[in-house]
ChimeraX commands (.cxc) that place a marker at each C-alpha (Angstrom):
marker #1 position -94.52,-64.69,-99.21 radius 0.5
marker #1 position -92.97,-66.51,-96.25 radius 0.5
marker #1 position -95.41,-68.20,-93.89 radius 0.5
marker #1 position -94.55,-68.64,-90.21 radius 0.5
marker #1 position -96.34,-70.07,-87.18 radius 0.5
marker #1 position -97.33,-68.24,-84.02 radius 0.5
marker #1 position -99.45,-69.61,-81.21 radius 0.5
marker #1 position -101.63,-71.93,-83.25 radius 0.5
marker #1 position -101.85,-69.89,-86.46 radius 0.5
marker #1 position -100.00,-69.91,-89.78 radius 0.5
marker #1 position -99.51,-66.30,-90.84 radius 0.5
marker #1 position -97.50,-64.24,-93.33 radius 0.5
marker #1 position -94.16,-63.77,-91.60 radius 0.5
marker #1 position -94.23,-59.99,-91.94 radius 0.5
marker #1 position -97.54,-59.86,-90.08 radius 0.5
marker #1 position -96.30,-61.66,-86.99 radius 0.5
marker #1 position -95.94,-59.49,-83.90 radius 0.5
marker #1 position -94.50,-60.58,-80.56 radius 0.5
marker #1 position -94.99,-58.50,-77.42 radius 0.5
marker #1 position -91.99,-56.63,-75.97 radius 0.5
marker #1 position -93.13,-58.07,-72.64 radius 0.5
marker #1 position -92.47,-61.61,-73.85 radius 0.5
marker #1 position -90.05,-63.27,-71.45 radius 0.5
marker #1 position -88.03,-64.59,-74.35 radius 0.5
marker #1 position -87.28,-60.98,-75.29 radius 0.5
marker #1 position -86.78,-59.73,-71.73 radius 0.5
marker #1 position -84.90,-62.65,-70.18 radius 0.5
marker #1 position -84.04,-65.13,-72.95 radius 0.5
marker #1 position -86.47,-67.30,-70.99 radius 0.5
marker #1 position -87.13,-69.99,-73.55 radius 0.5
marker #1 position -85.84,-72.90,-75.59 radius 0.5
marker #1 position -85.50,-73.67,-79.27 radius 0.5
marker #1 position -85.01,-76.54,-81.67 radius 0.5
marker #1 position -83.89,-76.81,-85.31 radius 0.5
marker #1 position -84.71,-79.78,-87.53 radius 0.5
marker #1 position -83.55,-80.42,-91.08 radius 0.5
marker #1 position -85.80,-81.33,-94.00 radius 0.5
marker #1 position -84.31,-83.59,-96.68 radius 0.5
marker #1 position -86.69,-83.18,-99.62 radius 0.5
marker #1 position -88.99,-85.89,-98.41 radius 0.5
marker #1 position -88.63,-86.19,-94.67 radius 0.5
marker #1 position -87.20,-84.72,-91.48 radius 0.5
marker #1 position -84.02,-86.23,-90.12 radius 0.5
marker #1 position -84.62,-87.87,-86.72 radius 0.5
marker #1 position -87.70,-85.79,-85.90 radius 0.5
marker #1 position -88.37,-88.10,-82.94 radius 0.5
marker #1 position -84.97,-87.21,-81.47 radius 0.5
marker #1 position -85.58,-83.50,-81.92 radius 0.5
marker #1 position -89.03,-83.74,-80.32 radius 0.5
marker #1 position -87.68,-85.65,-77.32 radius 0.5
marker #1 position -84.90,-83.10,-76.83 radius 0.5
marker #1 position -87.29,-80.16,-77.20 radius 0.5
marker #1 position -89.63,-81.54,-74.55 radius 0.5
marker #1 position -86.70,-82.28,-72.26 radius 0.5
marker #1 position -85.43,-78.68,-72.57 radius 0.5
marker #1 position -88.91,-77.37,-71.71 radius 0.5
marker #1 position -89.14,-79.72,-68.77 radius 0.5
marker #1 position -85.74,-78.65,-67.44 radius 0.5
marker #1 position -86.73,-74.96,-67.36 radius 0.5
marker #1 position -90.36,-75.72,-66.39 radius 0.5
marker #1 position -92.17,-74.39,-69.45 radius 0.5
marker #1 position -95.42,-76.16,-70.24 radius 0.5
marker #1 position -96.70,-76.40,-73.80 radius 0.5
marker #1 position -99.41,-79.09,-73.84 radius 0.5
marker #1 position -99.42,-79.21,-77.64 radius 0.5
marker #1 position -95.68,-79.99,-77.93 radius 0.5
marker #1 position -96.41,-83.28,-79.71 radius 0.5
marker #1 position -97.88,-81.23,-82.56 radius 0.5
marker #1 position -94.44,-79.92,-83.53 radius 0.5
marker #1 position -93.86,-82.51,-86.30 radius 0.5
marker #1 position -97.21,-81.59,-87.88 radius 0.5
marker #1 position -96.45,-77.86,-87.54 radius 0.5
marker #1 position -93.04,-78.36,-89.13 radius 0.5
marker #1 position -94.53,-80.35,-91.99 radius 0.5
marker #1 position -97.16,-77.70,-92.65 radius 0.5
marker #1 position -94.51,-74.99,-92.72 radius 0.5
marker #1 position -92.62,-76.97,-95.36 radius 0.5
marker #1 position -95.78,-77.25,-97.45 radius 0.5
marker #1 position -96.92,-73.64,-97.09 radius 0.5
marker #1 position -93.46,-72.31,-97.96 radius 0.5
marker #1 position -93.18,-74.53,-101.07 radius 0.5
marker #1 position -90.13,-76.37,-99.71 radius 0.5
marker #1 position -91.23,-79.97,-100.29 radius 0.5
marker #1 position -88.61,-80.60,-102.96 radius 0.5
marker #1 position -85.86,-78.43,-101.49 radius 0.5
marker #1 position -83.43,-78.85,-98.56 radius 0.5
marker #1 position -84.68,-76.76,-95.65 radius 0.5
marker #1 position -84.56,-76.07,-91.93 radius 0.5
marker #1 position -87.44,-75.59,-89.51 radius 0.5
marker #1 position -86.80,-73.52,-86.38 radius 0.5
marker #1 position -89.12,-73.49,-83.38 radius 0.5
marker #1 position -88.86,-71.35,-80.23 radius 0.5
marker #1 position -90.94,-71.71,-77.09 radius 0.5
marker #1 position -90.79,-69.03,-74.40 radius 0.5
marker #1 position -92.49,-68.70,-71.02 radius 0.5
marker #1 position -94.92,-66.20,-72.53 radius 0.5
marker #1 position -96.00,-62.59,-72.05 radius 0.5
marker #1 position -96.11,-61.15,-68.55 radius 0.5
marker #1 position -95.17,-58.08,-66.54 radius 0.5
marker #1 position -91.40,-58.04,-66.07 radius 0.5
marker #1 position -90.42,-59.94,-62.94 radius 0.5
marker #1 position -87.62,-62.39,-62.28 radius 0.5
marker #1 position -90.06,-64.91,-60.83 radius 0.5
marker #1 position -92.29,-66.98,-63.08 radius 0.5
marker #1 position -95.67,-65.40,-63.94 radius 0.5
marker #1 position -98.28,-66.24,-61.33 radius 0.5
marker #1 position -100.74,-67.45,-62.37 radius 0.5
marker #1 position -98.92,-69.03,-65.34 radius 0.5
marker #1 position -99.46,-67.55,-68.80 radius 0.5
marker #1 position -99.58,-69.41,-72.12 radius 0.5
marker #1 position -96.17,-69.94,-73.74 radius 0.5
marker #1 position -95.24,-68.10,-76.91 radius 0.5
marker #1 position -94.61,-70.59,-79.70 radius 0.5
marker #1 position -92.99,-69.32,-82.89 radius 0.5
marker #1 position -91.70,-71.33,-85.83 radius 0.5
marker #1 position -90.51,-70.75,-89.36 radius 0.5
marker #1 position -89.05,-72.68,-92.31 radius 0.5
marker #1 position -86.41,-71.60,-94.79 radius 0.5
marker #1 position -84.50,-73.10,-97.65 radius 0.5
marker #1 position -81.02,-74.29,-96.82 radius 0.5
marker #1 position -78.26,-75.50,-99.10 radius 0.5
marker #1 position -74.74,-75.58,-97.63 radius 0.5
marker #1 position -71.75,-75.93,-99.93 radius 0.5
marker #1 position -70.75,-79.63,-99.68 radius 0.5
marker #1 position -67.46,-79.08,-101.51 radius 0.5
marker #1 position -66.43,-76.42,-99.00 radius 0.5
marker #1 position -67.39,-78.61,-96.06 radius 0.5
marker #1 position -65.69,-81.78,-97.24 radius 0.5
marker #1 position -62.37,-79.93,-97.70 radius 0.5
marker #1 position -62.40,-79.21,-93.99 radius 0.5
marker #1 position -62.86,-76.16,-91.80 radius 0.5
marker #1 position -60.51,-74.09,-89.70 radius 0.5
marker #1 position -61.36,-73.43,-86.06 radius 0.5
marker #1 position -60.20,-71.49,-83.03 radius 0.5
marker #1 position -59.95,-72.62,-79.41 radius 0.5
marker #1 position -61.33,-70.48,-76.59 radius 0.5
marker #1 position -62.30,-70.78,-72.95 radius 0.5
marker #1 position -65.85,-72.02,-72.45 radius 0.5
marker #1 position -67.62,-68.99,-70.94 radius 0.5
marker #1 position -71.15,-70.44,-71.07 radius 0.5
marker #1 position -73.38,-71.25,-68.11 radius 0.5
marker #1 position -73.32,-74.62,-66.40 radius 0.5
marker #1 position -76.43,-76.10,-68.07 radius 0.5
marker #1 position -75.33,-76.41,-71.67 radius 0.5
marker #1 position -77.48,-79.54,-71.97 radius 0.5
marker #1 position -80.56,-77.29,-72.22 radius 0.5
marker #1 position -81.14,-75.89,-75.72 radius 0.5
marker #1 position -81.77,-72.41,-74.36 radius 0.5
marker #1 position -82.24,-69.28,-76.48 radius 0.5
marker #1 position -79.72,-67.59,-74.16 radius 0.5
marker #1 position -76.81,-67.85,-76.61 radius 0.5
marker #1 position -74.80,-64.67,-76.01 radius 0.5
marker #1 position -71.59,-66.53,-75.00 radius 0.5
marker #1 position -71.92,-68.70,-78.12 radius 0.5
marker #1 position -72.48,-65.65,-80.31 radius 0.5
marker #1 position -69.49,-63.76,-78.96 radius 0.5
marker #1 position -67.25,-66.80,-79.32 radius 0.5
marker #1 position -68.50,-67.59,-82.82 radius 0.5
marker #1 position -67.95,-63.98,-83.88 radius 0.5
marker #1 position -64.36,-64.30,-82.70 radius 0.5
marker #1 position -64.09,-67.34,-84.97 radius 0.5
marker #1 position -65.54,-65.44,-87.93 radius 0.5
marker #1 position -63.19,-62.51,-87.39 radius 0.5
marker #1 position -60.28,-64.96,-87.27 radius 0.5
marker #1 position -61.29,-66.28,-90.69 radius 0.5
marker #1 position -62.54,-69.63,-89.35 radius 0.5
marker #1 position -65.89,-71.41,-89.24 radius 0.5
marker #1 position -66.19,-72.59,-85.63 radius 0.5
marker #1 position -65.00,-72.00,-82.08 radius 0.5
marker #1 position -64.03,-75.04,-80.01 radius 0.5
marker #1 position -64.50,-74.65,-76.26 radius 0.5
marker #1 position -62.25,-75.81,-73.43 radius 0.5
marker #1 position -63.25,-75.91,-69.78 radius 0.5
marker #1 position -60.69,-76.69,-67.07 radius 0.5
marker #1 position -58.27,-77.89,-69.72 radius 0.5
marker #1 position -60.74,-80.29,-71.34 radius 0.5
marker #1 position -62.49,-79.94,-74.70 radius 0.5
marker #1 position -66.27,-79.73,-74.31 radius 0.5
marker #1 position -67.94,-78.84,-77.62 radius 0.5
marker #1 position -68.19,-75.86,-79.99 radius 0.5
marker #1 position -70.20,-72.66,-80.32 radius 0.5
marker #1 position -72.88,-74.47,-82.31 radius 0.5
marker #1 position -71.53,-77.97,-82.86 radius 0.5
marker #1 position -70.33,-81.09,-81.10 radius 0.5
marker #1 position -66.73,-82.10,-81.74 radius 0.5
marker #1 position -65.04,-85.48,-82.24 radius 0.5
marker #1 position -61.39,-86.56,-82.39 radius 0.5
marker #1 position -59.67,-89.63,-83.84 radius 0.5
marker #1 position -56.52,-91.33,-82.57 radius 0.5
marker #1 position -55.33,-94.82,-83.51 radius 0.5
marker #1 position -58.69,-95.52,-85.16 radius 0.5
marker #1 position -60.63,-94.73,-81.96 radius 0.5
marker #1 position -63.33,-92.04,-81.94 radius 0.5
marker #1 position -63.37,-89.68,-78.93 radius 0.5
marker #1 position -66.01,-87.17,-77.89 radius 0.5
marker #1 position -67.08,-85.54,-74.63 radius 0.5
marker #1 position -69.65,-87.63,-72.74 radius 0.5
marker #1 position -73.18,-86.38,-72.26 radius 0.5
marker #1 position -73.28,-84.06,-69.27 radius 0.5
marker #1 position -74.38,-80.58,-68.20 radius 0.5
marker #1 position -71.37,-79.21,-70.12 radius 0.5
marker #1 position -72.53,-80.14,-73.63 radius 0.5
marker #1 position -75.70,-80.25,-75.68 radius 0.5
marker #1 position -76.71,-83.76,-76.66 radius 0.5
marker #1 position -76.58,-83.16,-80.40 radius 0.5
marker #1 position -78.91,-85.10,-82.68 radius 0.5
marker #1 position -76.17,-85.43,-85.32 radius 0.5
marker #1 position -73.73,-86.41,-82.55 radius 0.5
marker #1 position -76.03,-89.19,-81.39 radius 0.5
marker #1 position -76.52,-90.55,-84.90 radius 0.5
marker #1 position -72.81,-90.44,-85.74 radius 0.5
marker #1 position -72.06,-92.45,-82.59 radius 0.5
marker #1 position -74.71,-95.01,-83.56 radius 0.5
marker #1 position -73.36,-95.27,-87.10 radius 0.5
marker #1 position -69.79,-95.64,-85.87 radius 0.5
marker #1 position -70.68,-98.42,-83.44 radius 0.5
marker #1 position -72.68,-100.21,-86.14 radius 0.5
marker #1 position -69.58,-100.09,-88.35 radius 0.5
marker #1 position -67.41,-101.59,-85.62 radius 0.5
marker #1 position -65.57,-98.35,-84.88 radius 0.5
marker #1 position -64.51,-98.03,-81.26 radius 0.5
marker #1 position -66.19,-95.02,-79.65 radius 0.5
marker #1 position -65.00,-93.60,-76.35 radius 0.5
marker #1 position -67.19,-90.91,-74.82 radius 0.5
marker #1 position -64.27,-89.37,-72.99 radius 0.5
marker #1 position -63.16,-85.75,-72.89 radius 0.5
marker #1 position -59.96,-84.92,-74.76 radius 0.5
marker #1 position -57.59,-82.54,-73.01 radius 0.5
marker #1 position -56.08,-79.47,-74.64 radius 0.5
marker #1 position -52.67,-81.04,-74.13 radius 0.5
marker #1 position -53.75,-84.08,-76.15 radius 0.5
marker #1 position -54.85,-82.09,-79.20 radius 0.5
marker #1 position -51.44,-82.29,-80.84 radius 0.5
marker #1 position -51.65,-86.09,-80.72 radius 0.5
marker #1 position -55.01,-86.29,-82.46 radius 0.5
marker #1 position -54.90,-87.57,-86.04 radius 0.5
marker #1 position -58.33,-86.32,-87.12 radius 0.5
marker #1 position -61.11,-84.07,-85.88 radius 0.5
marker #1 position -64.58,-83.18,-87.05 radius 0.5
marker #1 position -67.67,-81.35,-85.90 radius 0.5
marker #1 position -71.30,-82.42,-86.14 radius 0.5
marker #1 position -74.40,-80.27,-86.34 radius 0.5
marker #1 position -77.72,-80.08,-88.15 radius 0.5
marker #1 position -76.37,-77.70,-90.79 radius 0.5
marker #1 position -72.97,-79.20,-91.65 radius 0.5
marker #1 position -73.78,-82.82,-90.72 radius 0.5
marker #1 position -70.15,-84.08,-90.43 radius 0.5
marker #1 position -67.50,-81.47,-91.20 radius 0.5
marker #1 position -63.74,-82.24,-91.04 radius 0.5
marker #1 position -61.64,-79.92,-88.87 radius 0.5
marker #1 position -58.25,-79.28,-90.46 radius 0.5
marker #1 position -56.79,-76.75,-88.01 radius 0.5
marker #1 position -57.24,-75.40,-84.48 radius 0.5
marker #1 position -55.71,-72.01,-83.69 radius 0.5
marker #1 position -53.69,-72.29,-86.93 radius 0.5
marker #1 position -52.22,-75.62,-85.76 radius 0.5
marker #1 position -52.86,-78.42,-88.25 radius 0.5
marker #1 position -54.89,-81.42,-87.18 radius 0.5
marker #1 position -53.07,-84.46,-88.48 radius 0.5
marker #1 position -51.78,-83.61,-91.94 radius 0.5
marker #1 position -54.12,-80.66,-92.33 radius 0.5
marker #1 position -56.56,-82.54,-94.55 radius 0.5
marker #1 position -59.85,-84.32,-93.97 radius 0.5
marker #1 position -59.04,-87.69,-92.44 radius 0.5
marker #1 position -60.17,-91.09,-93.78 radius 0.5
marker #1 position -62.35,-92.02,-90.79 radius 0.5
marker #1 position -63.98,-88.59,-90.84 radius 0.5
marker #1 position -64.81,-88.88,-94.55 radius 0.5
marker #1 position -66.08,-92.42,-94.04 radius 0.5
marker #1 position -68.46,-91.28,-91.30 radius 0.5
marker #1 position -69.54,-88.29,-93.36 radius 0.5
marker #1 position -70.45,-90.55,-96.26 radius 0.5
marker #1 position -72.27,-93.00,-94.01 radius 0.5
marker #1 position -74.22,-90.15,-92.43 radius 0.5
marker #1 position -75.11,-88.81,-95.88 radius 0.5
marker #1 position -76.33,-92.27,-96.87 radius 0.5
marker #1 position -78.79,-92.17,-93.97 radius 0.5
marker #1 position -80.14,-88.76,-94.98 radius 0.5
marker #1 position -80.45,-89.82,-98.63 radius 0.5
marker #1 position -83.01,-92.41,-97.55 radius 0.5
marker #1 position -85.37,-89.52,-96.72 radius 0.5
marker #1 position -85.34,-88.04,-100.20 radius 0.5
marker #1 position -88.16,-88.89,-102.55 radius 0.5
marker link #1:1,2 radius 0.2
marker link #1:2,3 radius 0.2
marker link #1:3,4 radius 0.2
marker link #1:4,5 radius 0.2
marker link #1:5,6 radius 0.2
marker link #1:6,7 radius 0.2
marker link #1:7,8 radius 0.2
marker link #1:8,9 radius 0.2
marker link #1:9,10 radius 0.2
marker link #1:10,11 radius 0.2
marker link #1:11,12 radius 0.2
marker link #1:12,13 radius 0.2
marker link #1:13,14 radius 0.2
marker link #1:14,15 radius 0.2
marker link #1:15,16 radius 0.2
marker link #1:16,17 radius 0.2
marker link #1:17,18 radius 0.2
marker link #1:18,19 radius 0.2
marker link #1:19,20 radius 0.2
marker link #1:20,21 radius 0.2
marker link #1:21,22 radius 0.2
marker link #1:22,23 radius 0.2
marker link #1:23,24 radius 0.2
marker link #1:24,25 radius 0.2
marker link #1:25,26 radius 0.2
marker link #1:26,27 radius 0.2
marker link #1:27,28 radius 0.2
marker link #1:28,29 radius 0.2
marker link #1:29,30 radius 0.2
marker link #1:30,31 radius 0.2
marker link #1:31,32 radius 0.2
marker link #1:32,33 radius 0.2
marker link #1:33,34 radius 0.2
marker link #1:34,35 radius 0.2
marker link #1:35,36 radius 0.2
marker link #1:36,37 radius 0.2
marker link #1:37,38 radius 0.2
marker link #1:38,39 radius 0.2
marker link #1:39,40 radius 0.2
marker link #1:40,41 radius 0.2
marker link #1:41,42 radius 0.2
marker link #1:42,43 radius 0.2
marker link #1:43,44 radius 0.2
marker link #1:44,45 radius 0.2
marker link #1:45,46 radius 0.2
marker link #1:46,47 radius 0.2
marker link #1:47,48 radius 0.2
marker link #1:48,49 radius 0.2
marker link #1:49,50 radius 0.2
marker link #1:50,51 radius 0.2
marker link #1:51,52 radius 0.2
marker link #1:52,53 radius 0.2
marker link #1:53,54 radius 0.2
marker link #1:54,55 radius 0.2
marker link #1:55,56 radius 0.2
marker link #1:56,57 radius 0.2
marker link #1:57,58 radius 0.2
marker link #1:58,59 radius 0.2
marker link #1:59,60 radius 0.2
marker link #1:60,61 radius 0.2
marker link #1:61,62 radius 0.2
marker link #1:62,63 radius 0.2
marker link #1:63,64 radius 0.2
marker link #1:64,65 radius 0.2
marker link #1:65,66 radius 0.2
marker link #1:66,67 radius 0.2
marker link #1:67,68 radius 0.2
marker link #1:68,69 radius 0.2
marker link #1:69,70 radius 0.2
marker link #1:70,71 radius 0.2
marker link #1:71,72 radius 0.2
marker link #1:72,73 radius 0.2
marker link #1:73,74 radius 0.2
marker link #1:74,75 radius 0.2
marker link #1:75,76 radius 0.2
marker link #1:76,77 radius 0.2
marker link #1:77,78 radius 0.2
marker link #1:78,79 radius 0.2
marker link #1:79,80 radius 0.2
marker link #1:80,81 radius 0.2
marker link #1:81,82 radius 0.2
marker link #1:82,83 radius 0.2
marker link #1:83,84 radius 0.2
marker link #1:84,85 radius 0.2
marker link #1:85,86 radius 0.2
marker link #1:86,87 radius 0.2
marker link #1:87,88 radius 0.2
marker link #1:88,89 radius 0.2
marker link #1:89,90 radius 0.2
marker link #1:90,91 radius 0.2
marker link #1:91,92 radius 0.2
marker link #1:92,93 radius 0.2
marker link #1:93,94 radius 0.2
marker link #1:94,95 radius 0.2
marker link #1:95,96 radius 0.2
marker link #1:96,97 radius 0.2
marker link #1:97,98 radius 0.2
marker link #1:98,99 radius 0.2
marker link #1:99,100 radius 0.2
marker link #1:100,101 radius 0.2
marker link #1:101,102 radius 0.2
marker link #1:102,103 radius 0.2
marker link #1:103,104 radius 0.2
marker link #1:104,105 radius 0.2
marker link #1:105,106 radius 0.2
marker link #1:106,107 radius 0.2
marker link #1:107,108 radius 0.2
marker link #1:108,109 radius 0.2
marker link #1:109,110 radius 0.2
marker link #1:110,111 radius 0.2
marker link #1:111,112 radius 0.2
marker link #1:112,113 radius 0.2
marker link #1:113,114 radius 0.2
marker link #1:114,115 radius 0.2
marker link #1:115,116 radius 0.2
marker link #1:116,117 radius 0.2
marker link #1:117,118 radius 0.2
marker link #1:118,119 radius 0.2
marker link #1:119,120 radius 0.2
marker link #1:120,121 radius 0.2
marker link #1:121,122 radius 0.2
marker link #1:122,123 radius 0.2
marker link #1:123,124 radius 0.2
marker link #1:124,125 radius 0.2
marker link #1:125,126 radius 0.2
marker link #1:126,127 radius 0.2
marker link #1:127,128 radius 0.2
marker link #1:128,129 radius 0.2
marker link #1:129,130 radius 0.2
marker link #1:130,131 radius 0.2
marker link #1:131,132 radius 0.2
marker link #1:132,133 radius 0.2
marker link #1:133,134 radius 0.2
marker link #1:134,135 radius 0.2
marker link #1:135,136 radius 0.2
marker link #1:136,137 radius 0.2
marker link #1:137,138 radius 0.2
marker link #1:138,139 radius 0.2
marker link #1:139,140 radius 0.2
marker link #1:140,141 radius 0.2
marker link #1:141,142 radius 0.2
marker link #1:142,143 radius 0.2
marker link #1:143,144 radius 0.2
marker link #1:144,145 radius 0.2
marker link #1:145,146 radius 0.2
marker link #1:146,147 radius 0.2
marker link #1:147,148 radius 0.2
marker link #1:148,149 radius 0.2
marker link #1:149,150 radius 0.2
marker link #1:150,151 radius 0.2
marker link #1:151,152 radius 0.2
marker link #1:152,153 radius 0.2
marker link #1:153,154 radius 0.2
marker link #1:154,155 radius 0.2
marker link #1:155,156 radius 0.2
marker link #1:156,157 radius 0.2
marker link #1:157,158 radius 0.2
marker link #1:158,159 radius 0.2
marker link #1:159,160 radius 0.2
marker link #1:160,161 radius 0.2
marker link #1:161,162 radius 0.2
marker link #1:162,163 radius 0.2
marker link #1:163,164 radius 0.2
marker link #1:164,165 radius 0.2
marker link #1:165,166 radius 0.2
marker link #1:166,167 radius 0.2
marker link #1:167,168 radius 0.2
marker link #1:168,169 radius 0.2
marker link #1:169,170 radius 0.2
marker link #1:170,171 radius 0.2
marker link #1:171,172 radius 0.2
marker link #1:172,173 radius 0.2
marker link #1:173,174 radius 0.2
marker link #1:174,175 radius 0.2
marker link #1:175,176 radius 0.2
marker link #1:176,177 radius 0.2
marker link #1:177,178 radius 0.2
marker link #1:178,179 radius 0.2
marker link #1:179,180 radius 0.2
marker link #1:180,181 radius 0.2
marker link #1:181,182 radius 0.2
marker link #1:182,183 radius 0.2
marker link #1:183,184 radius 0.2
marker link #1:184,185 radius 0.2
marker link #1:185,186 radius 0.2
marker link #1:186,187 radius 0.2
marker link #1:187,188 radius 0.2
marker link #1:188,189 radius 0.2
marker link #1:189,190 radius 0.2
marker link #1:190,191 radius 0.2
marker link #1:191,192 radius 0.2
marker link #1:192,193 radius 0.2
marker link #1:193,194 radius 0.2
marker link #1:194,195 radius 0.2
marker link #1:195,196 radius 0.2
marker link #1:196,197 radius 0.2
marker link #1:197,198 radius 0.2
marker link #1:198,199 radius 0.2
marker link #1:199,200 radius 0.2
marker link #1:200,201 radius 0.2
marker link #1:201,202 radius 0.2
marker link #1:202,203 radius 0.2
marker link #1:203,204 radius 0.2
marker link #1:204,205 radius 0.2
marker link #1:205,206 radius 0.2
marker link #1:206,207 radius 0.2
marker link #1:207,208 radius 0.2
marker link #1:208,209 radius 0.2
marker link #1:209,210 radius 0.2
marker link #1:210,211 radius 0.2
marker link #1:211,212 radius 0.2
marker link #1:212,213 radius 0.2
marker link #1:213,214 radius 0.2
marker link #1:214,215 radius 0.2
marker link #1:215,216 radius 0.2
marker link #1:216,217 radius 0.2
marker link #1:217,218 radius 0.2
marker link #1:218,219 radius 0.2
marker link #1:219,220 radius 0.2
marker link #1:220,221 radius 0.2
marker link #1:221,222 radius 0.2
marker link #1:222,223 radius 0.2
marker link #1:223,224 radius 0.2
marker link #1:224,225 radius 0.2
marker link #1:225,226 radius 0.2
marker link #1:226,227 radius 0.2
marker link #1:227,228 radius 0.2
marker link #1:228,229 radius 0.2
marker link #1:229,230 radius 0.2
marker link #1:230,231 radius 0.2
marker link #1:231,232 radius 0.2
marker link #1:232,233 radius 0.2
marker link #1:233,234 radius 0.2
marker link #1:234,235 radius 0.2
marker link #1:235,236 radius 0.2
marker link #1:236,237 radius 0.2
marker link #1:237,238 radius 0.2
marker link #1:238,239 radius 0.2
marker link #1:239,240 radius 0.2
marker link #1:240,241 radius 0.2
marker link #1:241,242 radius 0.2
marker link #1:242,243 radius 0.2
marker link #1:243,244 radius 0.2
marker link #1:244,245 radius 0.2
marker link #1:245,246 radius 0.2
marker link #1:246,247 radius 0.2
marker link #1:247,248 radius 0.2
marker link #1:248,249 radius 0.2
marker link #1:249,250 radius 0.2
marker link #1:250,251 radius 0.2
marker link #1:251,252 radius 0.2
marker link #1:252,253 radius 0.2
marker link #1:253,254 radius 0.2
marker link #1:254,255 radius 0.2
marker link #1:255,256 radius 0.2
marker link #1:256,257 radius 0.2
marker link #1:257,258 radius 0.2
marker link #1:258,259 radius 0.2
marker link #1:259,260 radius 0.2
marker link #1:260,261 radius 0.2
marker link #1:261,262 radius 0.2
marker link #1:262,263 radius 0.2
marker link #1:263,264 radius 0.2
marker link #1:264,265 radius 0.2
marker link #1:265,266 radius 0.2
marker link #1:266,267 radius 0.2
marker link #1:267,268 radius 0.2
marker link #1:268,269 radius 0.2
marker link #1:269,270 radius 0.2
marker link #1:270,271 radius 0.2
marker link #1:271,272 radius 0.2
marker link #1:272,273 radius 0.2
marker link #1:273,274 radius 0.2
marker link #1:274,275 radius 0.2
marker link #1:275,276 radius 0.2
marker link #1:276,277 radius 0.2
marker link #1:277,278 radius 0.2
marker link #1:278,279 radius 0.2
marker link #1:279,280 radius 0.2
marker link #1:280,281 radius 0.2
marker link #1:281,282 radius 0.2
marker link #1:282,283 radius 0.2
view
């Protein structure tokens, strides 16, 4: 029986009920976070907690117990018998239950806090061979730095990618590459690593941050500069980063090969270095 968390209680998942008047349901008025468990520890839980609290602050949701998230996540791992398995923990915080109105509830109501854990085991052989992607206009709102539950543009774009037989949709805005439907994206040219700088137009990915730190530690030149669509054909390598895939080579964009159409050497080096960091968490 799966155990989930709702507003201070650990309950059987099939017993959890959330009001239809919850603002997360009515307005997508909430934020979320996903952290990965590596059979012994969470990867960069501090980074996830900082980002979660920032997202809440940006949309003015108050959850005084936010610092309890690591303990909640750990308990979900235990209660779902996931200690020795790879897993993900998802948490969502909404503005709470109130009569439908565009303005915030007055007086404020308690937030709705929901979390669950599930086993997760991506196919490393599939990932390391590289993924195909599509390129589409970035139709999202102008505050992509907030990890909002309002993901309809991402969903529609990602579905287009699935229907095209690919695994991700890369976004372009005003001719410049931003990020992907649920990943950050990097490019390599002449041994230099390029990725869009932190701004309102991208989410500051936890995997992104750690890959940049690893690269700099290894003496790899990192330029947080946006790559233009016109420059894509000159890029020798590309890869995406996210909590699920870690570092995944990109071998094509809109059926156009990236480099020689195979995972590049710098990409594979960074993937292995990233994996080395996660292996330290395993018991």
